N, CA, C and O atoms as CSV, one atom per row, in Angstrom:
chain,resi,resn,atom,element,x,y,z
A,1,MET,N,N,-4.766,3.482,15.469
A,1,MET,CA,C,-3.836,3.809,14.043
A,1,MET,C,C,-2.994,2.398,14.084
A,1,MET,O,O,-2.398,1.842,15.006
A,2,THR,N,N,-3.225,1.990,12.476
A,2,THR,CA,C,-2.710,0.680,12.126
A,2,THR,C,C,-1.128,0.901,11.858
A,2,THR,O,O,-0.564,-0.189,11.765
A,3,PHE,N,N,-0.315,1.924,11.719
A,3,PHE,CA,C,1.022,1.930,11.558
A,3,PHE,C,C,1.325,1.601,12.912
A,3,PHE,O,O,2.459,2.070,13.009
A,4,GLU,N,N,1.049,1.094,14.033
A,4,GLU,CA,C,1.845,1.350,15.112
A,4,GLU,C,C,1.531,0.115,15.364
A,4,GLU,O,O,1.976,-0.210,16.465
A,5,ARG,N,N,0.838,-0.910,14.724
A,5,ARG,CA,C,0.813,-2.522,15.109
A,5,ARG,C,C,2.063,-2.927,14.169
A,5,ARG,O,O,2.696,-3.894,14.593
A,6,TYR,N,N,2.566,-2.306,12.863
A,6,TYR,CA,C,3.502,-2.781,12.228
A,6,TYR,C,C,4.487,-1.874,12.045
A,6,TYR,O,O,4.736,-1.386,10.943
A,7,PRO,N,N,5.234,-1.537,13.326
A,7,PRO,CA,C,6.071,-0.732,13.209
A,7,PRO,C,C,7.628,-0.754,12.037
A,7,PRO,O,O,8.354,0.175,11.681
A,8,GLU,N,N,7.661,-2.000,11.761
A,8,GLU,CA,C,8.726,-2.413,10.687
A,8,GLU,C,C,8.033,-1.853,9.312
A,8,GLU,O,O,8.631,-1.169,8.482
A,9,LEU,N,N,6.778,-2.231,9.225
A,9,LEU,CA,C,6.188,-1.738,7.798
A,9,LEU,C,C,6.273,-0.507,7.433
A,9,LEU,O,O,6.757,-0.049,6.398
A,10,ASP,N,N,5.654,0.174,8.555
A,10,ASP,CA,C,5.949,1.694,9.120
A,10,ASP,C,C,7.375,2.219,8.269
A,10,ASP,O,O,7.364,2.864,7.220
A,11,THR,N,N,8.636,1.740,9.051
A,11,THR,CA,C,9.601,2.306,8.477
A,11,THR,C,C,9.981,2.347,7.435
A,11,THR,O,O,10.432,3.300,6.800
A,12,LEU,N,N,9.731,0.583,6.967
A,12,LEU,CA,C,9.653,0.206,5.209
A,12,LEU,C,C,8.978,1.455,4.392
A,12,LEU,O,O,9.746,1.731,3.470
A,13,LEU,N,N,8.415,1.879,4.386
A,13,LEU,CA,C,7.296,2.672,3.870
A,13,LEU,C,C,7.899,3.913,3.870
A,13,LEU,O,O,8.119,4.436,2.778
A,14,LEU,N,N,8.218,4.499,4.915
A,14,LEU,CA,C,8.871,5.916,5.059
A,14,LEU,C,C,9.864,6.147,4.662
A,14,LEU,O,O,10.242,7.299,4.452
A,15,ALA,N,N,10.924,4.568,4.342
A,15,ALA,CA,C,12.433,5.094,3.705
A,15,ALA,C,C,12.943,5.665,2.388
A,15,ALA,O,O,13.994,6.163,1.983
A,16,ASN,N,N,11.668,5.359,1.868
A,16,ASN,CA,C,11.504,5.656,-0.102
A,16,ASN,C,C,11.777,7.341,0.382
A,16,ASN,O,O,11.351,8.060,1.286
A,17,PRO,N,N,12.533,7.467,-0.529
A,17,PRO,CA,C,12.911,9.001,-0.640
A,17,PRO,C,C,11.719,9.921,-1.005
A,17,PRO,O,O,11.099,9.682,-2.041
A,18,GLY,N,N,11.321,11.086,-0.118
A,18,GLY,CA,C,10.369,11.658,0.010
A,18,GLY,C,C,8.983,11.428,0.476
A,18,GLY,O,O,8.085,12.262,0.594
A,19,ALA,N,N,8.953,9.908,0.770
A,19,ALA,CA,C,7.901,9.467,1.304
A,19,ALA,C,C,6.975,10.172,2.826
A,19,ALA,O,O,7.780,10.466,3.711
A,20,VAL,N,N,6.049,10.351,3.066
A,20,VAL,CA,C,5.205,10.813,3.891
A,20,VAL,C,C,4.295,9.788,4.144
A,20,VAL,O,O,3.977,8.794,3.492
A,21,ARG,N,N,3.776,10.433,5.722
A,21,ARG,CA,C,2.519,9.292,6.079
A,21,ARG,C,C,1.669,10.448,6.693
A,21,ARG,O,O,2.246,11.218,7.461
A,22,ASP,N,N,0.391,10.627,6.430
A,22,ASP,CA,C,-1.038,11.063,6.802
A,22,ASP,C,C,-2.032,10.100,7.545
A,22,ASP,O,O,-1.928,8.884,7.384
A,23,TYR,N,N,-2.761,10.510,8.160
A,23,TYR,CA,C,-4.117,9.692,8.841
A,23,TYR,C,C,-5.155,10.528,7.901
A,23,TYR,O,O,-5.350,11.743,7.929
A,24,LYS,N,N,-5.793,9.514,7.028
A,24,LYS,CA,C,-7.107,10.340,6.755
A,24,LYS,C,C,-8.300,9.696,7.774
A,24,LYS,O,O,-8.416,8.472,7.712
A,25,PRO,N,N,-9.098,10.340,8.604
A,25,PRO,CA,C,-9.386,10.434,9.475
A,25,PRO,C,C,-10.898,9.479,8.926
A,25,PRO,O,O,-11.201,8.347,9.305
A,26,GLU,N,N,-11.491,10.161,8.161
A,26,GLU,CA,C,-12.469,9.863,7.245
A,26,GLU,C,C,-12.630,8.302,6.773
A,26,GLU,O,O,-13.749,7.789,6.796
A,27,TRP,N,N,-11.374,7.491,6.306
A,27,TRP,CA,C,-11.377,6.029,6.314
A,27,TRP,C,C,-11.152,5.749,7.172
A,27,TRP,O,O,-11.874,4.850,7.604
A,28,GLY,N,N,-10.192,6.171,7.968
A,28,GLY,CA,C,-9.203,5.505,9.308
A,28,GLY,C,C,-8.405,4.468,8.554
A,28,GLY,O,O,-8.432,3.238,8.580
A,29,TRP,N,N,-7.458,5.623,7.656
A,29,TRP,CA,C,-6.399,4.807,7.012
A,29,TRP,C,C,-4.812,5.910,7.276
A,29,TRP,O,O,-4.530,7.090,7.489
A,30,ASP,N,N,-4.244,4.799,7.117
A,30,ASP,CA,C,-2.861,5.793,7.329
A,30,ASP,C,C,-2.159,5.931,6.211
A,30,ASP,O,O,-1.381,4.977,6.194
A,31,ARG,N,N,-1.965,6.741,5.046
A,31,ARG,CA,C,-1.812,7.011,3.932
A,31,ARG,C,C,-0.119,6.736,3.890
A,31,ARG,O,O,0.521,6.879,4.932
A,32,TYR,N,N,0.508,6.366,2.722
A,32,TYR,CA,C,1.702,6.740,2.875
A,32,TYR,C,C,1.961,7.469,1.299
A,32,TYR,O,O,1.398,6.901,0.364
A,33,MET,N,N,2.716,8.591,1.015
A,33,MET,CA,C,2.286,9.422,-0.294
A,33,MET,C,C,3.819,9.774,-0.416
A,33,MET,O,O,4.692,9.724,0.450
A,34,VAL,N,N,3.900,10.179,-1.859
A,34,VAL,CA,C,5.086,10.603,-2.188
A,34,VAL,C,C,4.561,11.591,-3.710
A,34,VAL,O,O,4.012,11.343,-4.784
A,35,GLY,N,N,5.079,12.706,-3.054
A,35,GLY,CA,C,4.926,13.845,-4.714
A,35,GLY,C,C,3.067,14.116,-4.273
A,35,GLY,O,O,2.385,14.395,-5.259
A,36,GLY,N,N,2.476,14.061,-3.227
A,36,GLY,CA,C,1.347,14.265,-2.795
A,36,GLY,C,C,0.422,13.001,-3.334
A,36,GLY,O,O,-0.676,12.827,-2.805
A,37,LYS,N,N,0.713,12.436,-4.013
A,37,LYS,CA,C,-0.091,10.785,-4.179
A,37,LYS,C,C,0.549,9.895,-3.707
A,37,LYS,O,O,1.758,9.847,-3.484
A,38,MET,N,N,-0.720,8.701,-3.428
A,38,MET,CA,C,-0.645,7.744,-2.296
A,38,MET,C,C,-0.035,6.809,-3.167
A,38,MET,O,O,-0.225,6.877,-4.382
A,39,PHE,N,N,0.783,5.822,-2.580
A,39,PHE,CA,C,1.238,4.533,-2.996
A,39,PHE,C,C,0.771,3.208,-2.051
A,39,PHE,O,O,0.918,2.110,-2.587
A,40,ALA,N,N,0.430,3.229,-1.209
A,40,ALA,CA,C,0.219,2.251,-0.107
A,40,ALA,C,C,-0.540,3.291,1.230
A,40,ALA,O,O,-0.428,4.484,1.512
A,41,ALA,N,N,-1.139,2.420,1.684
A,41,ALA,CA,C,-1.775,2.686,3.045
A,41,ALA,C,C,-1.986,1.144,3.677
A,41,ALA,O,O,-2.058,-0.002,3.232
A,42,LEU,N,N,-2.054,1.968,5.293
A,42,LEU,CA,C,-1.949,0.568,6.036
A,42,LEU,C,C,-3.715,0.823,6.927
A,42,LEU,O,O,-4.011,1.834,7.565
A,43,LEU,N,N,-4.378,-0.059,6.769
A,43,LEU,CA,C,-5.802,0.037,7.478
A,43,LEU,C,C,-6.413,-1.383,8.095
A,43,LEU,O,O,-6.026,-2.533,7.887
A,44,THR,N,N,-7.374,-0.958,8.826
A,44,THR,CA,C,-8.159,-2.287,9.648
A,44,THR,C,C,-9.674,-2.224,9.088
A,44,THR,O,O,-10.538,-1.393,9.367
A,45,THR,N,N,-9.741,-3.141,8.370
A,45,THR,CA,C,-11.268,-2.575,7.454
A,45,THR,C,C,-12.598,-3.173,8.726
A,45,THR,O,O,-12.262,-3.994,9.580
A,46,ALA,N,N,-13.509,-2.832,8.692
A,46,ALA,CA,C,-14.816,-2.706,9.384
A,46,ALA,C,C,-15.314,-4.203,8.964
A,46,ALA,O,O,-15.163,-4.931,7.982
A,47,ASP,N,N,-16.151,-4.304,10.525
A,47,ASP,CA,C,-16.991,-5.673,10.328
A,47,ASP,C,C,-18.258,-5.406,9.321
A,47,ASP,O,O,-19.074,-6.315,9.168
A,48,ASP,N,N,-18.421,-4.170,8.640
A,48,ASP,CA,C,-19.891,-3.952,7.650
A,48,ASP,C,C,-19.438,-3.953,6.292
A,48,ASP,O,O,-20.007,-3.377,5.365
A,49,CYS,N,N,-18.338,-4.660,6.215
A,49,CYS,CA,C,-17.339,-4.776,4.785
A,49,CYS,C,C,-17.627,-6.105,4.197
A,49,CYS,O,O,-18.227,-6.975,4.829
A,50,ALA,N,N,-17.100,-6.294,2.708
A,50,ALA,CA,C,-17.414,-7.769,2.163
A,50,ALA,C,C,-16.343,-8.419,3.127
A,50,ALA,O,O,-15.327,-7.947,3.636
A,51,PRO,N,N,-16.985,-9.787,3.205
A,51,PRO,CA,C,-16.638,-11.011,3.950
A,51,PRO,C,C,-15.115,-11.074,4.127
A,51,PRO,O,O,-14.434,-11.322,5.123
A,52,GLU,N,N,-14.726,-10.722,2.632
A,52,GLU,CA,C,-13.128,-11.422,2.161
A,52,GLU,C,C,-12.058,-10.233,3.074
A,52,GLU,O,O,-10.945,-10.617,3.433
A,53,TYR,N,N,-12.474,-8.966,3.349
A,53,TYR,CA,C,-12.188,-8.417,3.981
A,53,TYR,C,C,-12.372,-8.002,5.270
A,53,TYR,O,O,-11.528,-7.257,5.769
A,54,GLN,N,N,-13.212,-8.312,5.822
A,54,GLN,CA,C,-13.452,-7.960,7.225
A,54,GLN,C,C,-12.693,-8.302,8.387
A,54,GLN,O,O,-12.385,-9.469,8.630
A,55,ASN,N,N,-12.388,-7.369,9.091
A,55,ASN,CA,C,-11.970,-7.369,10.275
A,55,ASN,C,C,-10.364,-7.748,9.813
A,55,ASN,O,O,-9.602,-8.292,10.613
A,56,HIS,N,N,-10.111,-7.529,8.960
A,56,HIS,CA,C,-8.419,-7.684,8.648
A,56,HIS,C,C,-7.785,-6.711,8.796
A,56,HIS,O,O,-8.264,-5.592,8.608
A,57,PRO,N,N,-6.395,-6.951,9.217
A,57,PRO,CA,C,-5.168,-5.355,8.987
A,57,PRO,C,C,-4.966,-5.475,7.884
A,57,PRO,O,O,-4.650,-6.637,7.627
A,58,MET,N,N,-4.996,-4.529,6.638
A,58,MET,CA,C,-4.626,-4.579,5.613
A,58,MET,C,C,-3.413,-3.707,5.053
A,58,MET,O,O,-3.264,-2.568,5.497
A,59,LEU,N,N,-2.679,-4.135,4.237
A,59,LEU,CA,C,-1.664,-3.141,3.625
A,59,LEU,C,C,-2.274,-3.578,2.170
A,59,LEU,O,O,-2.313,-4.636,1.542
A,60,THR,N,N,-2.847,-1.899,1.887
A,60,THR,CA,C,-3.331,-1.589,0.240
A,60,THR,C,C,-2.276,-0.670,-0.062
A,60,THR,O,O,-1.848,0.299,0.566
A,61,VAL,N,N,-1.811,-1.394,-1.618
A,61,VAL,CA,C,-0.944,-0.484,-2.232
A,61,VAL,C,C,-1.012,-0.571,-4.069
A,61,VAL,O,O,-1.968,-1.068,-4.663
A,62,LYS,N,N,0.009,-0.074,-4.644
A,62,LYS,CA,C,-0.288,0.540,-5.782
A,62,LYS,C,C,0.262,-0.985,-6.815
A,62,LYS,O,O,1.375,-1.435,-6.544
A,63,VAL,N,N,-0.442,-1.577,-7.770
A,63,VAL,CA,C,0.329,-2.408,-8.551
A,63,VAL,C,C,0.057,-2.148,-9.975
A,63,VAL,O,O,-0.899,-1.456,-10.325
A,64,ALA,N,N,0.993,-2.766,-10.915
A,64,ALA,CA,C,0.478,-2.700,-12.161
A,64,ALA,C,C,-0.453,-3.721,-12.254
A,64,ALA,O,O,-0.420,-4.636,-11.432
A,65,PRO,N,N,-1.598,-3.684,-13.479
A,65,PRO,CA,C,-2.706,-4.378,-13.292
A,65,PRO,C,C,-2.236,-5.999,-13.425
A,65,PRO,O,O,-2.784,-6.880,-12.763
A,66,GLU,N,N,-1.369,-6.202,-14.181
A,66,GLU,CA,C,-1.095,-7.433,-14.662
A,66,GLU,C,C,-0.156,-8.014,-13.269
A,66,GLU,O,O,-0.590,-9.100,-12.885
A,67,GLU,N,N,0.417,-7.766,-12.877
A,67,GLU,CA,C,0.857,-8.357,-11.785
A,67,GLU,C,C,-0.145,-8.366,-10.773
A,67,GLU,O,O,-0.251,-9.465,-10.229
A,68,GLY,N,N,-0.871,-7.528,-10.377
A,68,GLY,CA,C,-2.232,-7.759,-9.123
A,68,GLY,C,C,-2.683,-8.921,-9.438
A,68,GLY,O,O,-2.735,-9.845,-8.626
A,69,ASN,N,N,-3.187,-9.036,-11.056
A,69,ASN,CA,C,-4.202,-10.274,-11.346
A,69,ASN,C,C,-3.774,-11.443,-10.905
A,69,ASN,O,O,-4.544,-12.216,-10.336
A,70,PHE,N,N,-2.208,-11.787,-11.154
A,70,PHE,CA,C,-1.299,-12.732,-11.075
A,70,PHE,C,C,-0.593,-12.816,-9.484
A,70,PHE,O,O,-0.165,-13.859,-8.988
A,71,LEU,N,N,-0.583,-11.641,-8.907
A,71,LEU,CA,C,-0.698,-12.196,-6.862
A,71,LEU,C,C,-1.738,-12.788,-6.442
A,71,LEU,O,O,-1.692,-13.539,-5.468
A,72,GLN,N,N,-3.046,-12.496,-7.240
A,72,GLN,CA,C,-4.042,-12.941,-6.579
A,72,GLN,C,C,-4.503,-14.227,-6.662
A,72,GLN,O,O,-5.262,-14.854,-5.923
A,73,ARG,N,N,-3.810,-14.594,-7.890
A,73,ARG,CA,C,-4.182,-16.031,-8.148
A,73,ARG,C,C,-3.284,-16.687,-7.305
A,73,ARG,O,O,-3.763,-17.615,-6.652
A,74,GLN,N,N,-1.863,-16.382,-7.127
A,74,GLN,CA,C,-0.793,-16.806,-6.589
A,74,GLN,C,C,-1.486,-16.765,-4.892
A,74,GLN,O,O,-1.067,-17.821,-4.419
A,75,TYR,N,N,-2.143,-16.213,-4.031
A,75,TYR,CA,C,-1.940,-16.084,-2.999
A,75,TYR,C,C,-3.486,-15.263,-2.128
A,75,TYR,O,O,-3.811,-14.077,-2.181
A,76,PRO,N,N,-4.134,-16.330,-1.435
A,76,PRO,CA,C,-5.484,-15.872,-1.461
A,76,PRO,C,C,-5.397,-15.346,-0.464
A,76,PRO,O,O,-6.256,-15.851,0.259
A,77,ASP,N,N,-4.780,-14.482,0.148
A,77,ASP,CA,C,-4.491,-13.566,1.144
A,77,ASP,C,C,-4.160,-12.143,0.385
A,77,ASP,O,O,-4.021,-11.097,1.020
A,78,ILE,N,N,-4.090,-12.195,-0.531
A,78,ILE,CA,C,-4.257,-10.919,-1.844
A,78,ILE,C,C,-5.015,-10.947,-2.203
A,78,ILE,O,O,-5.416,-11.913,-2.852
A,79,LEU,N,N,-5.759,-9.744,-1.960
A,79,LEU,CA,C,-7.100,-9.086,-2.648
A,79,LEU,C,C,-7.207,-7.975,-3.532
A,79,LEU,O,O,-6.192,-7.309,-3.738
A,80,PRO,N,N,-8.835,-7.516,-4.375
A,80,PRO,CA,C,-8.624,-6.678,-5.316
A,80,PRO,C,C,-8.526,-5.448,-4.017
A,80,PRO,O,O,-8.992,-5.611,-2.889
A,81,GLY,N,N,-7.830,-4.255,-4.484
A,81,GLY,CA,C,-7.937,-2.901,-3.746
A,81,GLY,C,C,-8.863,-3.197,-2.849
A,81,GLY,O,O,-9.902,-3.645,-3.333
A,82,TYR,N,N,-8.811,-3.063,-1.385
A,82,TYR,CA,C,-10.238,-2.579,-0.493
A,82,TYR,C,C,-10.367,-0.710,-0.907
A,82,TYR,O,O,-9.551,0.210,-0.957
A,83,TYR,N,N,-11.438,-0.804,-1.075
A,83,TYR,CA,C,-12.134,0.672,-1.153
A,83,TYR,C,C,-11.181,1.349,-2.636
A,83,TYR,O,O,-10.898,2.525,-2.405
A,84,MET,N,N,-10.833,1.038,-3.563
A,84,MET,CA,C,-9.553,1.392,-4.283
A,84,MET,C,C,-10.202,0.673,-5.586
A,84,MET,O,O,-11.082,-0.188,-5.575
A,85,ASN,N,N,-9.352,1.413,-7.051
A,85,ASN,CA,C,-9.639,0.650,-8.110
A,85,ASN,C,C,-8.991,-0.694,-8.030
A,85,ASN,O,O,-7.893,-0.895,-7.511
A,86,LYS,N,N,-9.782,-1.632,-8.603
A,86,LYS,CA,C,-9.527,-3.109,-8.330
A,86,LYS,C,C,-8.408,-3.104,-9.691
A,86,LYS,O,O,-7.351,-3.700,-9.482
A,87,GLN,N,N,-8.514,-2.738,-10.476
A,87,GLN,CA,C,-7.076,-3.188,-11.663
A,87,GLN,C,C,-5.903,-2.446,-11.029
A,87,GLN,O,O,-4.940,-3.208,-11.115
A,88,HIS,N,N,-5.627,-1.588,-10.577
A,88,HIS,CA,C,-4.360,-0.702,-9.896
A,88,HIS,C,C,-4.201,-0.657,-8.633
A,88,HIS,O,O,-3.561,0.312,-8.224
A,89,TRP,N,N,-4.712,-1.658,-7.608
A,89,TRP,CA,C,-4.530,-1.972,-6.287
A,89,TRP,C,C,-4.964,-3.004,-5.803
A,89,TRP,O,O,-5.999,-3.511,-6.236
A,90,ILE,N,N,-4.108,-3.653,-4.580
A,90,ILE,CA,C,-4.115,-5.069,-4.300
A,90,ILE,C,C,-4.016,-4.317,-2.386
A,90,ILE,O,O,-3.511,-3.356,-1.805
A,91,SER,N,N,-5.027,-5.760,-2.016
A,91,SER,CA,C,-5.022,-5.540,-0.517
A,91,SER,C,C,-4.415,-6.582,-0.248
A,91,SER,O,O,-4.723,-7.658,-0.761
A,92,VAL,N,N,-3.101,-6.389,0.908
A,92,VAL,CA,C,-2.788,-8.106,1.387
A,92,VAL,C,C,-3.235,-8.181,3.184
A,92,VAL,O,O,-2.860,-7.368,4.029
A,93,ARG,N,N,-3.890,-9.074,3.362
A,93,ARG,CA,C,-4.428,-9.637,4.681
A,93,ARG,C,C,-2.725,-9.697,5.096
A,93,ARG,O,O,-1.793,-10.364,4.646
A,94,LEU,N,N,-2.794,-8.954,5.870
A,94,LEU,CA,C,-1.260,-8.875,7.550
A,94,LEU,C,C,-1.640,-9.452,8.288
A,94,LEU,O,O,-1.293,-9.026,9.390
A,95,ASP,N,N,-2.344,-10.446,8.341
A,95,ASP,CA,C,-2.741,-12.118,9.326
A,95,ASP,C,C,-2.420,-12.951,8.162
A,95,ASP,O,O,-1.861,-14.038,8.305
A,96,GLY,N,N,-2.658,-12.613,7.338
A,96,GLY,CA,C,-2.325,-13.947,6.066
A,96,GLY,C,C,-1.061,-14.741,6.027
A,96,GLY,O,O,-0.259,-14.784,6.960
A,97,ALA,N,N,-0.942,-15.329,4.958
A,97,ALA,CA,C,0.254,-15.993,4.550
A,97,ALA,C,C,0.937,-15.437,3.780
A,97,ALA,O,O,1.642,-16.328,3.305
A,98,VAL,N,N,1.268,-14.271,3.211
A,98,VAL,CA,C,1.911,-13.611,2.155
A,98,VAL,C,C,3.032,-13.418,2.904
A,98,VAL,O,O,3.167,-12.820,3.972
A,99,PRO,N,N,4.105,-14.201,1.974
A,99,PRO,CA,C,5.485,-14.360,2.964
A,99,PRO,C,C,6.089,-12.779,2.763
A,99,PRO,O,O,6.012,-12.106,1.736
A,100,GLN,N,N,6.761,-12.365,4.159
A,100,GLN,CA,C,7.604,-11.517,4.503
A,100,GLN,C,C,8.104,-10.319,3.351
A,100,GLN,O,O,7.941,-9.120,3.125
A,101,GLU,N,N,8.703,-11.310,2.888
A,101,GLU,CA,C,9.481,-10.861,1.422
A,101,GLU,C,C,9.008,-10.300,0.217
A,101,GLU,O,O,9.374,-9.486,-0.630
A,102,GLU,N,N,7.848,-11.205,0.515
A,102,GLU,CA,C,6.813,-10.552,-0.697
A,102,GLU,C,C,6.052,-9.309,-0.458
A,102,GLU,O,O,5.408,-8.696,-1.310
A,103,VAL,N,N,6.188,-9.005,0.757
A,103,VAL,CA,C,5.220,-7.853,1.139
A,103,VAL,C,C,6.033,-6.674,1.161
A,103,VAL,O,O,5.535,-5.549,1.188
A,104,VAL,N,N,7.604,-6.947,1.147
A,104,VAL,CA,C,8.500,-5.652,1.176
A,104,VAL,C,C,8.505,-5.508,0.171
A,104,VAL,O,O,8.026,-4.411,-0.115
A,105,ARG,N,N,9.017,-6.426,-1.177
A,105,ARG,CA,C,8.914,-6.223,-2.763
A,105,ARG,C,C,7.374,-4.926,-3.246
A,105,ARG,O,O,7.383,-4.010,-4.069
A,106,LEU,N,N,6.296,-5.386,-2.361
A,106,LEU,CA,C,5.250,-4.804,-3.056
A,106,LEU,C,C,5.300,-3.826,-2.557
A,106,LEU,O,O,4.564,-3.024,-3.132
A,107,CYS,N,N,6.038,-3.229,-1.358
A,107,CYS,CA,C,5.764,-1.969,-0.787
A,107,CYS,C,C,6.516,-1.120,-1.535
A,107,CYS,O,O,6.067,-0.022,-1.864
A,108,LYS,N,N,8.202,-1.690,-2.016
A,108,LYS,CA,C,8.974,-0.734,-3.152
A,108,LYS,C,C,8.121,-0.805,-4.470
A,108,LYS,O,O,8.078,0.260,-5.086
A,109,SER,N,N,7.599,-1.608,-4.886
A,109,SER,CA,C,7.124,-1.731,-6.270
A,109,SER,C,C,6.075,-0.631,-6.169
A,109,SER,O,O,6.071,0.106,-7.154
A,110,GLY,N,N,5.122,-0.315,-5.156
A,110,GLY,CA,C,4.300,0.341,-5.139
A,110,GLY,C,C,4.622,1.803,-5.023
A,110,GLY,O,O,3.845,2.625,-5.509
A,111,TYR,N,N,5.642,2.150,-4.451
A,111,TYR,CA,C,6.530,3.566,-4.397
A,111,TYR,C,C,6.854,3.559,-5.899
A,111,TYR,O,O,6.107,4.115,-6.705
A,112,ALA,N,N,7.737,3.059,-6.184
A,112,ALA,CA,C,8.065,3.148,-7.378
A,112,ALA,C,C,7.523,3.572,-8.728
A,112,ALA,O,O,8.055,4.359,-9.511
A,113,LEU,N,N,6.215,2.830,-8.896
A,113,LEU,CA,C,5.426,3.146,-9.684
A,113,LEU,C,C,4.815,4.509,-9.713
A,113,LEU,O,O,4.623,5.240,-10.685
A,114,ILE,N,N,4.510,4.728,-8.262
A,114,ILE,CA,C,4.266,6.179,-8.046
A,114,ILE,C,C,5.560,7.526,-8.615
A,114,ILE,O,O,5.491,8.558,-9.283
A,115,PHE,N,N,6.372,6.967,-8.083
A,115,PHE,CA,C,7.504,7.817,-8.427
A,115,PHE,C,C,7.955,8.312,-9.412
A,115,PHE,O,O,8.475,9.426,-9.338
A,116,ALA,N,N,7.866,7.458,-10.899
A,116,ALA,CA,C,7.840,6.958,-11.953
A,116,ALA,C,C,6.736,8.051,-12.465
A,116,ALA,O,O,7.110,8.328,-13.604
A,117,LYS,N,N,5.819,8.637,-12.239
A,117,LYS,CA,C,4.656,9.102,-12.733
A,117,LYS,C,C,4.495,10.411,-12.283
A,117,LYS,O,O,3.623,11.179,-12.691
A,118,LEU,N,N,5.720,10.778,-11.057
A,118,LEU,CA,C,6.189,12.717,-10.728
A,118,LEU,C,C,6.777,12.913,-12.142
A,118,LEU,O,O,7.373,12.265,-13.001
A,119,THR,N,N,6.248,14.263,-11.905
A,119,THR,CA,C,7.100,14.834,-12.898
A,119,THR,C,C,8.785,14.743,-12.724
A,119,THR,O,O,9.074,14.310,-11.609
A,120,LYS,N,N,9.838,15.019,-13.479
A,120,LYS,CA,C,10.854,15.116,-13.312
A,120,LYS,C,C,11.303,16.086,-12.289
A,120,LYS,O,O,11.973,15.701,-11.330
A,121,LYS,N,N,10.934,17.453,-12.459
A,121,LYS,CA,C,11.269,18.432,-11.784
A,121,LYS,C,C,10.747,17.912,-10.345
A,121,LYS,O,O,11.577,18.262,-9.507
A,122,MET,N,N,9.763,17.262,-9.796
A,122,MET,CA,C,9.461,17.031,-8.704
A,122,MET,C,C,10.377,15.496,-8.080
A,122,MET,O,O,10.374,15.161,-6.896
A,123,GLN,N,N,11.002,14.846,-9.042
A,123,GLN,CA,C,11.447,13.476,-8.835
A,123,GLN,C,C,13.314,14.075,-7.889
A,123,GLN,O,O,13.851,13.626,-6.877
A,124,LYS,N,N,13.831,15.410,-9.023
A,124,LYS,CA,C,14.859,16.101,-8.594
A,124,LYS,C,C,14.664,16.699,-7.531
A,124,LYS,O,O,15.645,16.675,-6.788
A,125,GLU,N,N,13.518,17.401,-7.028
A,125,GLU,CA,C,13.284,17.551,-5.477
A,125,GLU,C,C,13.467,16.889,-4.532
A,125,GLU,O,O,14.144,17.074,-3.520
A,126,ILE,N,N,12.682,15.872,-4.947
A,126,ILE,CA,C,12.884,14.941,-3.782
A,126,ILE,C,C,13.843,14.486,-3.789
A,126,ILE,O,O,13.953,14.110,-2.622
A,127,PHE,N,N,15.242,14.041,-4.593
A,127,PHE,CA,C,16.427,13.954,-4.324
A,127,PHE,C,C,17.348,14.878,-4.267
A,127,PHE,O,O,18.524,14.607,-4.510
A,128,GLY,N,N,16.835,16.414,-3.851
A,128,GLY,CA,C,17.628,17.637,-3.761
A,128,GLY,C,C,18.397,17.951,-4.906
A,128,GLY,O,O,19.498,18.502,-4.877
A,129,GLU,N,N,17.812,17.602,-5.866
A,129,GLU,CA,C,18.959,17.900,-6.995
A,129,GLU,C,C,18.435,19.399,-7.630
A,129,GLU,O,O,19.075,19.946,-8.528
């Protein structure tokens, strides 16, 4: 499981209110969810995928389309979301050169995007209101 290789990242993702981790064995992904919706995943790609993804530990995270495009131009190690909608998800090669501060910001931003789409009722339940 990829999260075991990145305990600080796992802790950061789970620190979000209502965040839970599950494992999707068909994909080999550790998924991070809030309200039943995924906002991030940790995974290691296989050797039979596109070369730019091949055998890299990855953080796949939800982004606004314009932000994803911008980030992909800024960092060679940020790619369109592996196995996801390429407009709304990006994948960060964790063994690459993306600054840690940017990875932290992306984790928080991905959570915020999904949380904002939850019903007001679910948001209140998550915060215990």
